[in-house]
N, C-alpha and C positions, 0 to 999 in steps of 0.2 A: 302568533306574537308574543303571547304570554310566556309560552314554552321557551323561545329565543331570549326573552327577558331574564328568565329563571337562569338559564344557562349562562348568560352574560354575568349575572350577579355571583353566582357559584363560581365562576372562573376568576373574577375579581377577587372573592373572598379567599380562594386558594391562593392565588398569587401574592395576596398581602401576608398571608400566613406564612408563605415560604420566605417572603422578604424579611419580615420580622424576626423570623427563626434565626436568621443569620446576623442580625444585629447584635445580640447579646454577646456572643464570643465569650472566651475564657476569662475569667475576672484574674487581676493581677494584685498580689499583695507587695506594696513597696516598704522595705524595710532599710535600716541604716545600722551600721556597727562599725566600731573602732578597734583596731588591732595594734597594740603596742603598749607603752607605758601607762600604768594605772597609779592610784593612790597607794596601793598595796604590793606593787611590782610590776608585772607584764601580764598582759591577758586581753581578752576580747570582751568588750562592753557594748552594749547592755549585757547583764548576764542572763536574760530572759528575753527571748524573741518569740513572736507568735505568728502563725499563718493559718489559713483556712484549707481543709483538705479540698482537693481538686483544683485549687487556685494554682496559677502560675505564680512563682515568687521571684522577686528581684531584690537582692540585697546590696546596697551600696556600702562596700567595704573601704576604709580608710586605714592605710597604716600610718599611725601617728609616731612612729619612731623616727629618729633623724640619723640613726647609724646603721641599720641592718633591715633586710627583708623579713617579712613575717608571712605566715601561711595562714589559710583560712579553709577548713575543711568540715564537711558534714558527710560522713561515709555512706549513710543510708540513702542519699540522694546523688551520689556520685559527684559531689563538689570537692575539688581540691585544687586551690589556687596558691600562688606565691604573689605577693605584692611588694613591690619595691619601697624602700623608705620614703615617706612623705607623699606617696602616690594613692589614687583611688581607683578601685575597679568595681565592676557590678557583676555578681555571680547570679545565674539564672537557672532555675529548675522548676519542675512541676511537683507540688506537694501531693503526692499520689497515695499516700497512706497517713492514717492518723497515728499519734504517738509523740512521745518526747525523744529527742535527738541531741546528741552532743555535737557542740560545734567548737573546734579547737585549732590551736596552730600546729601543723604537722611538723614544722621546723623546730619548734621549741615545746616538746611534750610537757615540761614542767610549768609553762605559762597557764594563768587562769582560763578555764573553759567557760562556756556559754551553753545555753540549751535553748532548741528551737522546739515549741510545742504546736503540733499541728492537730487543729480539732475541727 
């Protein structure tokens, strides 16, 4: 009887551990950025973005221009999007490596850039 109880308790503990391990899942960093006219010209704001290594990243990007498309690229994470004027899109990727990465408009290379720091 005592052995059966120990096996039942051990089985319950093992099941609970497996169940809890699946609950955490990958964490997601939610960021926002604008791409378009700024006080000093055109560019991406904010100029500094931050995410955590190993997290999924979702950046809600709004093209604030009224007259043209803008791009949103982060080469190291395979992000390259085009956003129509006045529209918003969400770019998604995994922040798989630490470092500082350039965020830029691939359609207008002279526009102001931003940085994404993954730590």
